[in-house]
VODO-921432 format. One record per atom (N, C-alpha, C): residue in one letter; x, y, z. Coordinates in steps of 0.05 Angstrom, whole numbers, padded with zeros to 5 digits, always signed. Atoms other than C-alpha are relative to their C-alpha. Example, Ala and Ser with C-alpha at 12.3 -4.5 7.8 and 13.67 -1.06 7.14 Angstrom:
REM VODO-921432
A+00018-00024+00000 A+00246-00090+00156 A+00018+00024+00000 S-00016-00024-00001 S+00273-00021+00143 S-00015+00022+00014 
//
This chain:
REM VODO-921432
M+00012+00004-00028 M+00532+00140-00238 M-00037-00011-00010 I+00023+00013+00003 I+00466+00092-00246 I-00020+00003+00029 L+00020+00002-00018 L+00399+00108-00221 L-00007-00018+00005 V+00010+00031-00007 V+00369+00043-00174 V-00028+00018+00009 L+00022-00005-00014 L+00295+00060-00160 L-00002-00028+00019 A-00009+00037-00011 A+00304+00002-00096 A-00032+00012+00024 G+00016+00000-00022 G+00270+00004-00027 G-00014-00030+00014 T+00002+00032-00012 T+00261-00069-00023 T+00015-00023+00002 S-00028+00022-00008 S+00305-00131-00003 S+00012-00005-00023 D-00012+00009+00033 D+00316-00155-00079 D+00009+00024-00007 A-00006-00013+00010 A+00321-00090-00096 A+00029+00014+00007 R-00030-00010-00014 R+00378-00066-00051 R+00016-00016-00009 A-00016+00010+00014 A+00413-00126-00065 A+00001-00001-00025 L+00004-00013+00025 L+00404-00115-00135 L+00019+00030+00004 A-00015-00020+00005 A+00436-00049-00125 A+00023+00000+00009 L-00024+00013-00014 L+00491-00076-00079 L+00026-00009-00013 L-00015+00021+00029 L+00513-00121-00141 L+00013+00016-00016 I-00005-00015+00028 I+00514-00071-00195 I+00027+00028+00020 Q-00014-00005-00002 Q+00553-00035-00151 Q+00034-00007+00013 K-00013+00023+00001 K+00602-00086-00130 K+00011-00005-00038 E+00002+00006+00031 E+00605-00095-00207 E+00020+00030-00011 G-00010-00015+00006 G+00645-00031-00204 G-00022+00035-00007 F+00016-00017+00010 F+00586+00022-00225 F+00000+00021+00031 D-00001-00015-00022 D+00570+00086-00188 D-00018+00000+00010 V+00019-00001-00007 V+00506+00079-00154 V-00018+00013+00019 I+00018-00023-00023 I+00448+00129-00116 I-00025-00024-00016 T+00030+00021+00013 T+00382+00087-00105 T-00020+00027+00017 T+00012-00030-00002 T+00322+00129-00093 T-00022-00021+00019 V+00016+00015-00010 V+00265+00106-00043 V-00020+00015+00016 V+00023-00011-00006 V+00198+00130-00014 V-00002+00011+00029 T+00002-00004-00016 T+00210+00121+00058 T+00022+00010+00019 E-00035-00007-00013 E+00273+00150+00121 E+00004-00032-00004 N-00019+00023-00002 N+00269+00072+00138 N+00001-00024-00007 A-00007+00009+00031 A+00274+00044+00071 A+00035+00011-00007 A-00016-00019+00003 A+00332+00097+00070 A+00034-00004+00016 N-00008+00013-00013 N+00369+00078+00131 N+00020-00036-00004 E-00013+00024+00012 E+00372+00008+00102 E+00015-00007-00018 M-00016+00004+00018 M+00400+00024+00040 M+00035+00011+00017 R-00028-00010-00007 R+00453+00075+00078 R+00022-00022+00015 R-00017+00025-00003 R+00470+00015+00122 R+00017-00022-00008 C-00019+00019+00022 C+00497-00025+00067 C+00013+00019-00029 G-00012-00021+00029 G+00534+00034+00037 G-00006+00009-00032 L+00006-00020+00028 L+00495+00064-00015 L-00016+00021-00003 N+00013-00023+00000 N+00482+00123-00026 N-00032+00002-00012 V+00033-00002+00007 V+00404+00145-00029 V-00009+00025+00001 Q+00018-00029+00006 Q+00351+00202-00050 Q-00024-00006+00024 V+00020+00004-00011 V+00293+00202-00003 V-00027+00013-00007 G+00010-00015+00002 G+00225+00216-00024 G-00016-00009-00032 R+00023+00009+00031 R+00163+00203-00088 R+00018+00028-00022 L+00004-00014+00023 L+00183+00231-00150 L-00015+00010-00025 T+00028+00005+00032 T+00147+00261-00217 T+00017-00002-00020 D-00023-00003+00019 D+00178+00241-00271 D+00022+00018-00018 S-00026-00019+00012 S+00201+00317-00291 S+00017-00003+00026 Q-00023+00001-00019 Q+00237+00311-00221 Q+00019-00020-00003 I-00013+00025-00004 I+00258+00248-00237 I+00028+00009-00028 A-00015-00009+00028 A+00287+00276-00309 A+00015+00016+00005 N-00008-00025-00014 N+00313+00340-00273 N+00023-00012+00027 F-00018+00015-00016 F+00345+00285-00221 F+00025-00009-00017 I-00023+00010+00021 I+00382+00260-00275 I+00021+00004-00012 Q-00021-00019+00012 Q+00409+00316-00304 Q+00013+00017+00025 T-00007-00023-00027 T+00423+00354-00238 T+00035-00026+00007 N-00018+00015-00018 N+00472+00279-00218 N+00015-00014-00023 N-00016+00021+00027 N+00496+00251-00288 N-00004-00028+00005 I+00008+00024-00002 I+00456+00195-00280 I+00002-00012-00032 Q-00001+00016+00035 Q+00467+00148-00353 Q-00013-00019+00005 L+00008+00018+00003 L+00430+00099-00334 L-00027-00013+00019 V+00019+00007-00024 V+00365+00076-00294 V-00011-00024-00001 V+00007+00018-00012 V+00352+00019-00259 V-00027-00003+00013 D+00025-00004-00015 D+00281+00003-00243 D-00008-00020+00029 A+00006+00017-00011 A+00277-00043-00186 A-00024-00002+00021 S+00021-00013-00012 S+00213-00013-00156 S-00011-00027+00014 H+00020+00027+00009 H+00158-00065-00129 H-00023-00001-00019 P+00026+00010+00019 P+00110-00098-00177 P-00028+00022+00000 F+00026-00006+00001 F+00050-00066-00150 F+00010+00035-00001 A-00012-00015-00015 A+00096+00005-00136 A-00006+00013-00038 E+00015-00001+00022 E+00052+00023-00210 E+00014+00028-00014 E-00010-00028+00001 E+00063+00099-00204 E+00031+00011-00014 A-00032-00009+00006 A+00136+00103-00199 A+00005-00016-00019 S-00004+00011+00030 S+00151+00052-00262 S-00004+00018-00006 K+00004-00021+00039 K+00115+00101-00307 K+00008+00024+00005 N-00017-00032+00001 N+00147+00161-00275 N+00031-00008-00007 A-00025+00007+00008 A+00217+00123-00284 A+00002-00003-00032 I+00002+00011+00020 I+00200+00106-00347 I-00002+00034-00029 S-00010-00022+00025 S+00178+00174-00375 S+00024+00027+00012 G-00037-00025-00001 G+00238+00218-00340 G+00025-00015-00010 A-00025+00018+00007 A+00283+00169-00364 A-00001+00007-00032 K+00007-00005+00029 K+00262+00182-00434 K-00002+00044+00001 Q-00010-00023-00001 Q+00257+00256-00418 Q+00023+00014-00007 A-00041-00012+00001 A+00333+00262-00400 A+00011-00014-00019 G-00014+00016+00015 G+00349+00211-00454 G+00019-00013+00005 V-00020+00019-00013 V+00377+00157-00412 V-00005-00024-00007 P+00005+00024+00004 P+00364+00090-00422 P-00009-00012+00025 Y+00018+00023-00029 Y+00315+00045-00375 Y-00007-00028-00005 I-00001+00031-00002 I+00319-00021-00350 I-00014-00007+00025 R+00016+00013-00020 R+00270-00059-00310 R-00002-00024+00020 Y-00016+00031-00015 Y+00287-00114-00254 Y-00036-00005+00014 E+00017+00009-00014 E+00221-00150-00235 E-00002-00020+00017 R+00001+00025-00019 R+00205-00210-00181 R-00014-00014-00023 E+00021+00018+00026 E+00189-00267-00234 E-00033-00006+00016 S+00027+00011-00005 S+00115-00282-00232 S+00000-00023+00015 Q-00010+00027-00011 Q+00091-00342-00199 Q-00039-00011-00011 T+00022+00013+00012 T+00041-00394-00227 T-00018-00010+00029 F+00014+00026-00013 F-00018-00412-00180 F-00027-00010-00003 S+00023+00025+00005 S-00065-00471-00178 S-00025-00002+00029 E+00013+00006-00024 E-00102-00458-00107 E-00036+00002-00008 E+00032+00006+00001 E-00175-00480-00098 E-00016+00018-00001 K+00022-00021-00022 K-00210-00432-00059 K+00021+00037-00013 C-00014-00021+00004 C-00165-00366-00103 C-00017+00015-00017 T+00015-00023+00021 T-00207-00309-00131 T+00017+00019-00019 F-00019-00022+00006 F-00158-00267-00184 F-00014+00014-00006 V+00014-00028+00009 V-00181-00196-00193 V+00021+00017-00013 S-00014-00018+00008 S-00151-00137-00230 S+00002+00023+00010 S-00004-00020-00015 S-00157-00087-00179 S-00002-00002+00027 Y+00001-00001-00032 Y-00159-00067-00108 Y-00039+00009-00008 E+00026-00005+00000 E-00235-00038-00123 E-00018-00034-00007 E+00011+00024+00005 E-00253-00116-00149 E+00007-00011+00024 A-00008+00030-00018 A-00221-00151-00094 A-00011+00014+00027 A+00008-00005-00033 A-00260-00104-00038 A-00026+00005+00002 Q+00030+00017-00005 Q-00328-00114-00066 Q-00003-00029-00002 I-00007+00022+00003 I-00314-00180-00073 I+00002-00019+00023 A-00001+00003-00027 A-00297-00186+00002 A-00029+00008+00009 A+00028-00010-00018 A-00359-00142+00022 A-00023-00025-00010 E+00024+00018+00009 E-00403-00196-00014 E-00003-00020+00019 K-00006+00020-00016 K-00365-00248+00024 K-00015-00003+00028 K+00015-00012-00033 K-00373-00211+00093 K+00031-00029+00016 G-00011+00017-00010 G-00338-00254+00143 G+00028+00008+00016 V-00022-00008-00001 V-00272-00241+00171 V+00023-00003-00017 I-00011-00002+00028 I-00229-00215+00121 I+00035+00019+00005 M-00036-00006+00002 M-00143-00206+00132 M+00009+00009-00032 L-00012-00015+00028 L-00115-00152+00085 L+00033-00001+00007 T-00030-00002+00005 T-00042-00164+00064 T+00017+00016-00020 T-00003-00015+00027 T-00050-00105+00017 T+00028+00018+00000 G-00028-00021-00005 G+00002-00055+00059 G-00029+00024+00013 S+00014-00022-00017 S-00023+00013+00081 S-00015+00021-00039 K+00015-00020+00017 K-00034+00053+00006 K-00023-00004-00010 T+00022+00011+00006 T-00095+00021-00011 T-00019-00006+00008 L+00017+00013-00024 L-00123+00012+00053 L-00029+00016-00002 Q+00033-00013+00005 Q-00185+00065+00038 Q-00004-00012-00012 I+00024+00018+00011 I-00209+00021-00008 I-00011-00009+00004 F+00015+00021-00020 F-00224-00032+00025 F-00015+00008+00031 A+00011-00013-00029 A-00244+00011+00098 A-00029+00011-00022 E+00027-00017-00003 E-00303+00048+00053 E-00019-00023-00009 K+00017+00017+00003 K-00329-00019+00030 K+00001-00018+00021 L+00013+00017-00022 L-00328-00058+00087 L+00004+00008+00031 N+00002-00006-00021 N-00324-00015+00143 N-00034+00000+00019 G+00031-00013-00009 G-00397-00015+00178 G-00021-00037-00004 V+00008+00022+00010 V-00411-00090+00135 V-00008-00020+00021 E+00009+00020-00015 E-00461-00134+00172 E+00014-00023+00009 D-00025+00029+00000 D-00415-00197+00199 D+00023-00003-00022 T-00034+00009+00017 T-00348-00178+00168 T+00019+00026+00025 R-00028-00025-00023 R-00290-00145+00217 R+00032-00009-00029 M-00016-00005+00027 M-00239-00129+00173 M+00032+00009+00019 I-00033-00001-00004 I-00158-00141+00189 I+00023+00008-00019 A-00014-00020+00024 A-00105-00093+00165 A+00030-00015+00014 R-00038+00001-00008 R-00036-00126+00168 R+00016+00014-00025 M-00023-00015+00013 M+00014-00075+00152 M+00028-00001+00011 L-00021-00004-00006 L+00085-00046+00164 L-00014+00018+00030 P+00000-00018-00023 P+00098-00024+00234 P+00005+00035+00004 R-00014-00024+00009 R+00101+00055+00211 R-00023+00016+00016 Q+00012-00014-00021 Q+00067+00113+00259 Q-00016+00016-00027 D+00020-00014+00019 D+00035+00140+00189 D-00019-00021-00007 N+00015+00026-00002 N+00010+00072+00181 N-00026+00008+00017 M+00025-00005-00024 M-00028+00074+00253 M-00012+00026-00014 E+00008-00005+00017 E-00046+00134+00227 E-00026+00009-00020 K+00025+00006+00026 K-00081+00128+00168 K-00028-00020+00009 C+00012+00014-00015 C-00116+00067+00208 C-00016+00010+00018 E+00019-00015-00020 E-00139+00112+00262 E-00021+00026-00020 D+00022-00012+00014 D-00177+00158+00206 D-00009-00007-00021 L+00021+00012+00009 L-00205+00110+00175 L-00021-00018+00011 G+00023+00014-00018 G-00237+00086+00234 G+00000-00028-00002 I-00005+00020-00006 I-00207+00022+00241 I+00018+00000+00028 P-00008-00002-00032 P-00200+00003+00321 P+00027-00025+00004 Q-00038+00014-00004 Q-00122-00020+00340 Q-00013-00031+00002 K+00008+00022+00002 K-00164-00093+00359 K+00010-00018-00029 N-00019+00011+00018 N-00146-00100+00282 N+00005+00008-00019 I-00027-00014+00013 I-00092-00071+00265 I+00030-00030+00007 V-00025+00019-00001 V-00036-00124+00256 V+00035+00013-00005 A-00023-00019+00009 A+00026-00079+00256 A+00025-00013+00004 I-00018+00016-00008 I+00090-00122+00243 I+00013-00004-00036 Q-00012-00005+00035 Q+00142-00126+00181 Q+00012-00031+00004 G-00009+00014+00000 G+00160-00188+00152 G+00022-00001-00016 P+00024+00012+00006 P+00175-00236+00117 P-00004-00024+00022 F+00004+00013-00009 F+00141-00284+00145 F-00006-00041-00008 T+00013+00022+00005 T+00124-00363+00152 T-00024-00018-00002 K+00025-00002-00004 K+00076-00407+00141 K-00009-00010+00012 E+00003+00014-00024 E+00073-00429+00203 E-00009+00025+00015 F+00009-00017-00009 F+00066-00362+00225 F-00025+00014-00007 D+00041+00001+00020 D+00004-00342+00174 D-00011-00015+00012 R+00024+00018-00013 R-00025-00402+00198 R-00017+00000+00029 A+00009-00017-00035 A-00024-00374+00274 A-00010+00019+00001 L+00012-00018-00001 L-00046-00316+00251 L-00026-00001-00009 Y+00022+00007+00004 Y-00105-00336+00212 Y-00027-00004+00021 K+00015+00016-00017 K-00129-00388+00268 K-00004+00019+00023 Q+00012-00006-00024 Q-00120-00333+00326 Q-00019+00016-00001 F+00028-00017+00000 F-00166-00283+00292 F-00021-00010-00014 G+00023+00008+00012 G-00212-00327+00254 G+00001+00004-00024 V+00001-00010+00004 V-00199-00311+00205 V-00016-00017-00031 T+00012+00013+00024 T-00247-00330+00131 T+00017+00002-00033 L-00010-00006+00024 L-00222-00293+00073 L+00026+00010+00011 M-00029-00014+00007 M-00142-00268+00059 M-00004+00014-00029 V-00006-00011+00028 V-00132-00215+00002 V+00027+00005+00003 T-00019-00010+00017 T-00065-00209-00029 T+00006+00009-00024 K-00010-00007+00024 K-00022-00184-00077 K+00020-00020-00018 E-00017+00023+00002 E+00019-00229-00123 E+00027+00022-00010 S-00017-00020-00001 S+00079-00188-00111 S+00032-00015+00004 G-00022+00017+00012 G+00130-00256-00124 G+00005-00008+00035 K+00000+00014-00018 K+00157-00304-00078 K+00017+00004+00025 V-00023-00020-00012 V+00210-00244-00046 V-00023+00011+00030 G+00031-00020-00021 G+00126-00222-00014 G-00004-00024+00009 S+00016+00023-00012 S+00118-00288+00009 S-00031-00011-00003 V+00024+00018+00005 V+00052-00304-00023 V+00000-00028+00007 D-00006+00026-00007 D+00075-00373-00020 D-00020-00013+00026 E+00007-00001-00027 E+00069-00375+00055 E-00028-00001+00000 K+00029-00013-00004 K+00004-00336+00057 K-00017-00019-00014 L+00027+00035+00010 L-00029-00389+00011 L-00002-00022+00009 Q-00002+00025-00003 Q+00002-00448+00033 Q-00029-00006+00025 A+00013-00001-00020 A-00026-00427+00100 A-00026+00001+00003 A+00031-00005+00001 A-00101-00408+00083 A-00011-00027-00013 R+00013+00031+00011 R-00103-00478+00038 R+00003-00025+00023 E-00006+00010-00022 E-00082-00512+00103 E-00029+00003+00018 L+00020+00005-00006 L-00138-00489+00137 L-00034+00016-00011 G+00028-00003+00014 G-00194-00480+00083 G-00010+00027+00001 I+00010-00019+00007 I-00187-00409+00076 I-00001+00007-00030 E+00010-00008+00017 E-00214-00367+00016 E+00016+00013+00000 T-00020-00027+00006 T-00159-00318-00021 T-00014+00011-00018 I-00010-00017+00026 I-00164-00261-00064 I+00021+00012-00009 I-00037-00008+00004 I-00099-00244-00101 I-00007+00015-00028 I+00005-00031+00012 I-00101-00176-00137 I+00031-00003-00026 R-00022+00007+00021 R-00058-00191-00205 R+00021+00027-00002 R-00029-00027-00002 R+00007-00145-00217 R-00015+00028-00028 P+00008-00032+00014 P-00018-00077-00256 P+00026-00005-00027 K-00012-00009+00039 K+00004-00079-00335 K+00007+00017-00008 I-00014-00020+00008 I+00053-00040-00350 I+00024-00010-00025 D-00020-00001+00024 D+00099-00037-00423 D+00021+00015+00005 Y-00022-00005-00002 Y+00169-00041-00393 Y+00022+00013-00011 G-00018+00007+00019 G+00204-00051-00451 G+00015-00015+00005 K-00022+00025-00002 K+00278-00079-00426 K-00014-00013+00027 A+00005+00004-00023 A+00256-00118-00370 A+00011-00030+00007 F-00012+00033-00013 F+00291-00187-00328 F-00006+00005+00028 S+00017+00011-00023 S+00271-00222-00271 S+00027-00015+00019 E-00024+00013-00006 E+00344-00251-00264 E+00028+00026+00002 F-00019-00021-00016 F+00403-00207-00221 F+00024+00000-00030 S-00024+00009+00014 S+00448-00239-00274 S-00011+00011-00040 D+00010-00017+00034 D+00415-00209-00339 D-00002+00032+00001 V-00003-00029+00010 V+00403-00138-00307 V+00039+00013+00000 I-00020+00002-00001 I+00476-00139-00297 I+00012+00002-00031 H-00007+00005+00017 H+00492-00167-00362 H-00006+00028-00024 H+00003-00032+00017 H+00451-00104-00394 H+00016+00018+00009 V+00005-00023-00021 V+00470-00053-00344 V+00032+00003-00021 K-00026+00009+00017 K+00548-00075-00380 K-00006+00009-00020 E+00005-00010+00022 E+00519-00070-00452 E-00003+00021-00004 A+00005-00029-00010 A+00493-00004-00439 A+00017+00014+00003 F-00023-00023+00000 F+00555+00028-00411 F+00019-00004-00025 K-00020+00003+00027 K+00598+00007-00472 K-00017+00014-00034 V+00001-00028+00011 V+00547+00051-00517 V+00002+00024+00006 I+00001-00031-00015 I+00550+00104-00473 I+00032+00003-00004 N-00030-00009+00009 N+00623+00109-00479 N+00007-00013-00020 Q-00016+00001+00034 Q+00636+00094-00548 Q+00004+00020-00010 
//
């Protein structure tokens, strides 16, 4: 049995490919919506965040022989827990991560943390659109709420918990864009124009995260951007191609079955 940390569209595709190769697969995701997507594809799924000790226990209880971490590039805690949990349980760990991109945008500022991005955004002021999700929304709200000549637009998934978080943080409905991507450049461009965006904040999520489209639309409109770089984690064995993951899964099972 292989445990795949999933939740994104490319992680789901990888889990399906591993299953089609003849391996038993169980996926783990955070939300019920992501779980439903897994079930619709015919994948077994475990819902909820897991600590490293819970992952180790899950591995032992379900006879997991290999962990494939295909979680989001910014799911830092999930990856660290998977690495530690696999080590505790004594099973191999493999990381799949979307290939990093190289950006040469003229009006881009690169930062290494959400806090740094929020600080710069507060200094620049204007109409700031966040495309960084809801998990770190509080960091931006604390820096931007109440800043003179500043309007913060939060673009995020249309989930009830996200709307409740916005309410708790004092973000008015008119400043919330609740919608699920991926989006085209034309859509992003129209959205920026609709709100009069002067600064866009995004993450180095990879091509699947439609970062290119966000940046191209911003560039065409002369909008400044802040890009948060991926967290640096020592994954050990890490691959950005499905074929490489499948190859190493097969090699790992050759060793396991010896």
